[in-house]
C-alpha positions, -999 to +999 in steps of 0.1 A: -679+628-329-663+603-353-653+609-389-649+584-417-617+578-436-615+588-473-608+564-502-589+577-532-609+582-564-580+572-585-564+541-569-593+532-546-570+528-516-579+541-481-559+573-477-558+576-439-575+611-442-605+615-419-635+635-430-634+660-458-600+663-476-584+697-478-571+714-509-536+703-502-544+666-494-533+640-519-533+603-520-502+588-502-502+559-527-508+575-562-504+612-554-538+620-570-553+652-556-583+643-535-605+674-534-615+672-571-647+667-590-637+631-596-635+625-558-669+642-551-701+624-544-719+646-569-696+637-598-717+619-625-698+615-658-730+608-678-746+641-667-742+674-685-714+693-667-707+660-649-722+673-616-755+664-600-753+693-575-777+719-591-761+750-574-725+741-583-706+756-612-684+726-623-649+734-633-635+722-666-606+702-650-623+673-632-591+658-618-575+691-605-581+707-571-609+732-571-628+756-548-662+741-550-682+748-518-704+717-524-677+691-524-686+660-505-661+630-505-675+602-526-658+572-513-659+565-476-640+535-462-641+528-425-647+547-392-618+563-375-615+553-338-609+581-314-578+579-292-583+572-255-573+607-246-604+620-265-583+635-294-582+624-330-560+596-340-529+605-360-522+569-370-521+568-408-526+530-410-559+515-420-582+501-393-586+463-393-618+446-402-625+438-365-620+475-356-645+485-383-670+458-372-667+469-335-673+506-345-704+496-365-717+474-337-712+503-312-729+527-336-760+506-341-764+492-306-790+507-282 
């Protein structure tokens, strides 16, 4: 299984974090907390409560870490390539455009 890398809601840079960010994860560039309402796919500032997930109880602090069970990372950047040993990569650098293209071609090929 492959995960996608997360993009920071604050500075829009690829964070190097694969999949769903944890409560202690923050952006290595701007130090913004990542597991916040602002970083969630359901965040909609024009909506009452600013959340489109009907079961969620939105916290008042939208830029602080919270315990929402419905959190889904909003910005996804590029696929993470698995290491040849079968484990997850620990490289924090961003994949190149050719790596991303190769991963997409592999995903959509028959």
